[in-house]
N, C-alpha and C positions, 0 to 999 in steps of 0.2 A: 068228481068223477069225470074221466075222459073217455069218450066213446070214439072209436076209429073203425071205419070200414076199409078193409084191405082187399084189393083185387089183384090177382096174379094173372098177367096177360101173356099169351104166346105171341111173341113179336117176329118170329121167323125160325129158320132152321140153321144149324151150324154145318160144318163140312161133313160130319158123320150123320147127317139127317136127324140129329137130336134137337128137340125144341129149345129155343132161347126164350127166357122169361124176363119180364119186367114187372116190378111190384109198384102198385099205386096205393097211396094211403089218403083217405079223405076223413077229416075231422067231422063229427056229427054233433048236432046241438042236442040230440036226445037219444035214448036207447032205441035200438032197431031190433025188430024181430028178424028171424031167419028169412021169412018170406019177403019182408021189406028190403033186406040186404040183397037178396037175389033179384028183386024187381029193379033196384037201382043199377045193379050190374048189367042186367039185360038191356035197360034203356041206354046205358053208356056204350055197351057193345054194339047196339044198333047204329050209333053214330061214329063208331071207331073202325079203323081198318084192321084191328087186331081182334083175336078171340079171347074171351075170358076163360081162364082155366080153373081157378079156385077163388072162392069168396069167403072172407072171414070177417067177423065182428069182434073187435078187441075191446075189452073194458079194463081200464086202469083206474084203480082207486088207491088213495093213500092209506096205508095201514096204521100210521101213527107217527109221532115225533120220536126221535132218538135223543 
């Protein structure tokens, strides 16, 4: 099973003052709760010049062999 933390950052504004986003993915060694994922994002935001917009925990598992 692969666990990935995905953070969408607001990195600026375009010509029409619409937000411009960048997505960051971080592979995790273990399952994360929603609270842990938010805590990681808040810590990273504290040391970043960008603002976190959305936080996701993605879980991928193999369904089987074909």
